[in-house]
C-alpha positions, 0 to 999 in steps of 0.5 A: 499499499502506498501511503502518500500518491502524487499526481501532476502536482503544481503550486503556483504563486501568480507566475512562478511555479514552486512545484512543478508537476511532481509525480511521486508515489511513497510505499507505507514503511518506507523511507523517502527524502528530498534532495535538491538546491535551495528553491527547488520546491522541497519546503512547499512540496511538504506543506503540500503534503501536510495539507498545509497549502492546497495545491493549485492542481493535481491529485494528491493521496495521503494515507488512501485519503483525497487531500484536496477533499479532506484535509483535517482527516489526514491531519489527524494521523500525520506527524509533522516536523516543519522546518522552523523550530517550533517550541514554548521557550519557558516550558521544561522539556517534560512539560513541553512533551506533555502540553503536547500530548494534551492537545492531541486529547491523549488521557492522563495516564498514557500520556505520563507514560508516554513522556517517561518513553520519549524522555528515554528514547530521545535521551532527554533525561539530562535535560528534562526539566530545562526550560525549551529557551536554555537548550541548544538547537539540536535539542531543541529539534530532538524535542521537537520530533520527540513531540510527535510521538506524543500522539498515534500517528500514522506518517511522520514528515519532517522538514529540515531534520538535522 
């Protein structure tokens, strides 16, 4: 089964073609990446795949769901780590993970267990009580990725993961 299918996907801004007719199939369980120079449309394609922006034309199916007709259904099933770091500066790593679980309506017991699991799995133990603003950029990025695992997603999409 394919988790991403794009056919003749275009995104234009006026006369500028940001994405120029991409055809793409990604199978479930496959790790896939985009490589290309600045301005090639990689981040715009990621925004299309995550339903943050609609395509100008073409077809896009994510997890068997029509992305143009049902973008909210897709957003409930995917995890997204965008290029721009997002974090609440004054929250600790632990509280940041917990809050993210609350946003996804993860029940208290499962949320507490998941926070502990992610702190261990992502090597966040030594700075679990530190505020996000006191972390290095790499540590913040690790927290940002860990946060996505607070909910049960079927697909994780990372923009500039390193």
